[in-house]
C-alpha positions in Angstrom: 17.4 5.5 23.9 17.8 2.3 25.8 14.3 1.8 27.3 11.5 1.8 24.7 7.8 1.9 25.5 5.5 0.1 23.2 1.8 0.9 22.4 0.3 -1.0 19.5 -3.0 -1.3 17.8 -3.4 -4.9 18.5 -6.5 -5.1 16.2 -4.2 -4.8 13.1 -3.8 -8.2 11.5 0.0 -7.9 11.3 0.5 -6.6 14.8 1.6 -9.9 16.4 4.2 -10.7 13.7 5.6 -7.1 13.8 5.8 -7.2 17.6 7.7 -10.5 17.5 10.3 -9.0 15.1 10.5 -6.0 17.4 11.3 -8.2 20.4 14.0 -10.1 18.5 15.8 -7.0 17.3 15.6 -5.3 20.6 17.2 -8.3 22.3 20.0 -8.2 19.7 20.6 -4.5 20.4 20.3 -4.8 24.2 17.3 -2.5 24.3 14.7 -2.9 27.1 11.1 -3.0 26.1 8.2 -2.0 28.3 4.7 -2.5 26.9 1.2 -1.3 27.8 -0.9 -4.1 29.3 -2.9 -4.7 26.1 0.2 -4.7 23.9 2.1 -7.0 26.3 -0.4 -9.8 25.5 1.3 -10.1 22.1 4.8 -9.9 23.7 5.1 -12.7 26.2 7.8 -12.1 28.8 8.1 -8.4 28.2 7.9 -6.0 31.1 4.3 -4.6 31.3 3.0 -1.4 32.8 -0.3 0.5 32.8 -0.3 3.1 30.0 -0.6 5.8 32.7 2.8 4.8 34.1 4.8 4.3 30.9 6.2 7.8 30.7 8.0 7.5 34.1 10.1 4.5 32.9 10.9 5.0 29.2 13.2 7.0 27.0 11.1 6.9 23.8 7.6 5.7 23.0 6.9 3.6 19.9 3.4 3.7 18.5 2.6 0.8 16.2 -0.5 1.3 14.0 -1.7 4.4 12.2 -2.3 8.1 12.9 -5.0 7.0 15.5 -2.3 5.1 17.3 0.0 8.2 17.3 -2.8 10.3 18.8 -3.5 7.6 21.4 0.2 7.5 22.3 0.5 11.2 22.7 -2.6 11.2 24.9 -1.0 8.5 27.0 2.1 10.7 27.7 -0.1 13.5 29.2 2.6 16.2 28.3 5.6 14.2 29.5 8.8 15.1 27.7 9.1 11.7 25.9 9.6 11.6 22.1 7.3 9.4 20.0 8.2 7.3 16.9 5.3 6.1 14.7 5.5 2.7 12.9 2.8 2.3 10.3 1.0 -1.0 10.2 -1.3 -0.1 7.3 -1.6 2.5 4.6 0.7 5.5 4.8 -0.2 7.9 7.6 0.6 11.6 8.0 2.2 11.1 11.5 3.8 7.7 11.3 7.1 8.1 9.7 8.4 4.5 9.6 7.0 1.6 7.6 6.9 -1.9 9.2 9.5 -3.0 6.7 12.0 -0.5 8.2 11.3 -1.5 11.8 14.7 -3.1 12.4 16.5 -0.2 10.9 14.5 2.2 13.1 15.6 0.3 16.2 19.2 0.4 15.1 18.9 4.2 14.5 17.4 4.7 18.0 20.2 2.6 19.6 22.9 4.6 17.7 21.2 8.0 18.3 20.9 8.5 14.5 17.6 10.4 14.2 16.1 13.9 14.3 13.1 15.3 16.2 10.5 17.8 15.3 8.4 19.7 17.8 4.6 19.6 17.3 2.2 22.1 18.8 -0.5 20.8 21.2 -3.6 22.8 21.8 -5.1 23.1 25.3 -8.9 23.2 25.6 -10.9 24.2 28.7 -14.7 23.8 28.7 -16.9 26.0 31.0 -20.5 25.7 31.9 -21.4 28.9 33.6 -18.5 29.7 36.0 -17.6 26.0 36.4 -14.8 24.3 34.4 -16.2 20.9 33.3 -13.4 19.8 31.0 -9.6 20.2 30.4 -8.0 18.5 27.4 -4.9 18.4 25.2 -5.2 18.0 21.5 -2.5 17.3 19.0 -4.8 17.3 16.0 -8.1 19.2 16.6 -10.9 20.2 18.7 -14.3 19.7 17.0 -17.6 21.1 18.2 -20.5 19.6 16.3 -22.6 16.6 15.5 -25.2 15.5 18.1 -28.6 13.9 18.5 -30.3 15.4 15.4 -29.6 17.1 12.0 -30.7 20.5 13.2 -28.2 23.3 12.7 -26.6 25.2 15.6 -25.2 28.7 16.2 -21.6 29.1 17.4 -20.1 32.4 18.4 -16.3 32.8 17.7 -14.0 35.3 19.5 -10.2 35.7 19.2 -8.4 37.3 22.2 -11.8 38.4 23.6 -12.7 40.2 20.3 -15.9 39.1 18.7 -15.3 37.6 15.2 -18.8 36.4 14.1 -21.6 34.0 14.8 -22.1 31.1 12.5 -25.2 29.0 11.7 -23.6 25.7 10.9 -23.1 22.1 11.7 -20.0 22.6 13.8 -16.5 24.1 14.0 -13.0 22.8 13.9 -10.0 24.4 15.7 -6.9 22.6 14.3 -3.2 22.6 15.0 -0.7 22.4 12.1 -0.5 18.6 12.7 -4.3 18.3 12.5 -4.6 20.5 9.4 -4.4 17.4 7.2 -7.3 15.8 9.1 -10.9 16.9 9.6 -9.9 20.5 8.8 -8.7 19.6 5.4 -11.9 17.7 4.7 -13.8 20.9 5.6 -11.9 22.9 3.1 -9.1 24.2 5.4 -5.5 24.8 4.3 -2.5 22.5 5.0 -0.1 24.0 7.4 3.5 22.9 7.7 4.1 21.2 11.1 6.2 24.0 12.5 3.8 26.8 11.5 2.9 29.0 14.6 -0.8 29.0 13.9 -4.2 27.5 14.4 -6.8 26.9 11.6 -10.5 27.6 12.4 -12.8 25.9 9.9 -16.6 26.1 10.1 -18.5 22.9 9.1 -21.2 23.4 6.5 -21.8 27.1 7.3 -25.2 28.6 6.1 -23.4 31.3 4.1 -21.5 31.5 0.8 -18.9 33.9 2.2 -17.3 31.9 4.9 -13.6 30.9 4.6 -11.2 29.1 7.0 -9.4 31.4 9.3 -5.7 31.1 10.2 -4.7 32.8 13.5 -1.5 33.0 15.5 -1.1 30.2 18.0 -0.4 32.9 20.6 -4.1 33.7 20.3 -6.8 32.6 22.7 -9.7 31.1 20.7 -13.1 31.2 22.3 -16.2 29.3 21.0 -19.6 29.7 22.7 -22.7 27.6 21.9 -25.0 30.5 21.2 -28.0 28.4 20.1 -28.7 24.7 19.9 -31.9 22.6 20.0 -29.8 19.5 20.7 -26.9 18.2 22.7 -23.7 18.7 20.9 -20.6 16.5 20.9 -17.2 18.0 21.6 -14.4 15.7 20.2 -10.8 15.9 21.1 -8.5 14.2 18.5 -11.3 11.7 18.1 -10.1 10.2 21.3 -12.2 12.0 24.0 -15.7 13.3 23.9 -18.0 15.5 26.0 -21.6 16.6 25.5 -22.1 20.3 25.2 -25.2 22.4 26.0 -26.4 25.9 25.1 -24.1 28.7 26.5 -21.2 26.3 27.1 -17.9 28.0 26.3 -14.5 26.7 25.1 -11.2 28.4 25.4 -8.4 27.1 23.3 -4.8 28.1 23.4 -1.3 26.7 22.7 -0.1 24.4 25.5 3.3 25.1 27.0 4.0 21.4 26.6 4.2 20.2 23.0 5.3 16.8 21.8 8.4 15.6 19.9 8.2 13.3 16.9 11.2 11.2 16.0 12.3 10.9 12.3 14.9 8.7 10.8 17.5 10.1 8.3 15.9 10.8 4.9 12.4 11.6 6.3 10.6 14.3 4.3 7.2 15.7 5.4 6.6 16.9 1.8 7.3 13.5 0.4 4.6 12.1 2.8 2.2 14.8 1.5 2.9 13.9 -2.1 2.2 10.2 -1.5 -0.8 10.6 0.8 -2.5 13.3 -1.3 -1.5 11.7 -4.6 0.2 14.8 -5.9 1.6 14.2 -9.4 2.5 17.7 -10.4 1.5 19.4 -13.7 2.9 18.7 -17.1 3.7 21.5 -19.5 
């Protein structure tokens, strides 16, 4: 891990000072830094590249910011086999595993090879209008069909492996990976899946029924969603990073991508410790 790519949320108030510390420590350790063009503006003298070219020159990608920065970093890699380490510049995130106070220790661990990696599932979504494919996306968190230009409800038809499941009058639908199960899916009443669970969660947003429950399916499944009825243009959101307008009869197919993403963790990292802190779990007293 000698060449480190840097993508930072430069809107964070502390971004400039943290990047300065990063540059000083990297120099001490003999690490080469390559930054995206936006990030390089806060790192004078560092080698800069367009984000689209970073994956061809680096050993690891550091994402400085929050969970949104991690999602952006993974999107930047476009499936390249480059591990990602998240450094949090705000409140504790689910995906960023290093605090800004531990930045120097993180660089020392990367230089010494003292870290572990976990593999995260990425969902692949294709969008069809008639027989034409109009979109192809990768989602680390979730694929959300909903929202739009009015408050009118819509009807979405769900199939699993070409078997009809049901049609839902609702405000939208979320298909989530385990990583995304702590995001929009959780807010819609979905379960939390451990990061390595081989599953997708399907959650209907505000269904017009009292019997609906989130559905967990194998990530070997092919999930299909068809816009059966809509009096408005719908918005398809991929990880909150990419958007596409949907029309009646548009169809999504969602499956596990054959290219996931690796997250780097330092010794002592615990996913369940993050859950306890983020969700304010205190346990029960007897």
